[in-house]
C-alpha positions in Angstrom: 147.7 -70.7 185.0 145.3 -68.9 183.3 145.6 -65.3 181.5 143.9 -63.8 184.4 145.7 -65.4 187.1 148.9 -64.0 185.3 147.8 -60.5 185.1 147.9 -58.0 188.4 144.7 -56.6 189.6 145.9 -53.4 187.6 146.7 -55.4 184.2 142.7 -56.9 185.0 141.1 -53.6 185.1 143.1 -51.7 182.3 142.5 -55.0 180.2 139.1 -54.9 180.5 138.7 -50.9 179.7 141.1 -51.9 176.6 138.9 -54.5 175.4 135.9 -52.3 175.6 137.3 -49.7 174.2 138.3 -51.8 171.3 134.8 -52.9 170.8 133.5 -49.3 170.8 135.8 -48.3 168.1 133.1 -50.2 166.3 130.0 -48.3 167.3 130.2 -45.8 165.1 128.4 -47.9 162.9 125.7 -48.8 165.1 121.9 -49.0 163.5 120.1 -47.4 166.4 118.7 -50.3 167.5 119.0 -51.7 171.2 120.6 -55.1 171.3 118.6 -57.8 173.6 121.3 -59.5 176.0 119.3 -62.1 178.2 116.7 -59.8 179.9 118.0 -56.3 179.2 118.8 -54.1 176.2 122.0 -52.4 175.6 123.4 -49.8 173.6 126.6 -48.2 172.8 126.3 -45.4 175.1 124.4 -47.4 177.8 127.3 -49.8 177.9 130.1 -47.1 178.3 127.9 -45.4 180.9 127.6 -48.8 183.0 131.4 -49.5 182.5 132.3 -46.1 183.8 129.7 -46.1 186.6 131.0 -49.5 187.9 134.3 -48.5 187.7 133.4 -45.1 189.7 131.3 -46.8 192.2 134.1 -49.7 193.3 136.8 -46.8 193.2 134.5 -45.0 195.7 134.2 -48.4 197.5 137.8 -49.2 197.7 138.8 -45.5 198.5 136.1 -45.4 201.6 137.3 -49.1 203.0 141.2 -47.6 202.7 140.6 -44.8 204.8 138.2 -46.8 207.3 134.9 -45.1 206.0 131.8 -47.3 205.3 131.1 -46.8 201.6 128.1 -45.3 200.6 125.1 -47.4 199.5 124.5 -48.6 195.8 121.7 -46.4 194.6 122.4 -47.1 190.5 119.6 -47.9 188.4 122.1 -49.9 186.5 121.3 -51.7 183.6 117.7 -52.0 184.2 117.3 -48.8 182.9 117.8 -47.7 179.8 117.7 -43.8 179.3 117.0 -41.7 176.3 120.4 -40.5 176.1 121.5 -44.0 175.8 119.5 -44.2 172.6 121.1 -41.5 170.8 123.4 -42.0 167.8 126.9 -42.9 169.0 129.5 -40.7 167.0 133.0 -40.4 166.6 133.0 -37.9 169.1 131.4 -39.8 171.8 134.0 -42.5 171.1 136.5 -39.9 172.0 134.8 -39.0 175.3 134.7 -42.3 175.9 138.3 -43.0 175.4 139.0 -40.0 177.5 136.9 -41.0 180.4 137.3 -44.9 180.5 141.1 -44.4 179.9 141.4 -42.0 182.8 139.6 -43.9 185.2 141.8 -47.0 184.2 145.0 -45.4 185.0 143.3 -44.0 188.6 142.5 -47.7 189.1 145.9 -49.1 188.1 147.7 -46.3 189.9 145.7 -47.1 193.3 146.0 -51.0 193.1 149.6 -50.3 192.1 150.4 -48.9 195.2 148.8 -51.8 197.5 151.2 -54.7 198.7 150.0 -58.2 198.1 148.6 -58.2 201.7 146.6 -55.3 201.2 145.0 -56.7 197.9 143.9 -60.1 199.7 143.2 -58.8 203.3 141.5 -55.5 202.2 140.1 -53.8 205.3 136.3 -53.2 205.8 133.5 -55.5 204.4 133.1 -57.0 200.7 135.8 -58.6 198.5 139.2 -58.2 198.6 140.6 -55.7 196.3 142.3 -58.2 193.8 138.6 -60.0 194.0 137.4 -56.3 193.6 139.3 -56.0 190.4 138.6 -59.3 189.1 134.9 -58.3 189.6 135.3 -55.4 187.4 136.8 -57.2 184.3 132.9 -58.6 184.1 132.1 -54.9 183.3 133.1 -55.9 179.8 129.8 -58.0 179.4 128.1 -54.5 178.8 130.2 -53.8 175.8 130.1 -57.3 174.5 126.5 -57.1 174.6 126.9 -54.5 171.9 129.4 -56.5 170.5 131.7 -55.7 167.4 129.6 -53.8 164.8 132.6 -53.3 161.7 
């Protein structure tokens, strides 16, 4: 059995956030040059923004589906856009803010996923991935942080 198969959906999400924050702990050493990954560029701020946006977007989807609403359409610019704010130096204070933001989002995800039965996780209401699959999809958010990498 793979590590992911052994994890609960909540552990999948919180584990991804832990991984991102472990990498982010090295980013105050960033030299200010965006990192090329595939056909995009990434910076520490952009990686944090993308992980947070991805968590927020799919949390809103999950909550809408649970109450029988149709999720709002996605209008994110996503990683295709690099903003001026993305290019700013990544300081220890930025790391502190990222830890607070992402840790809280991970706790909200863990609390919500922890209240769902296996049936709800696998036979989720509305259109889209099951909530178990959604948690596994969120694990892919580590890509943004992996693109910046360990800068220690």
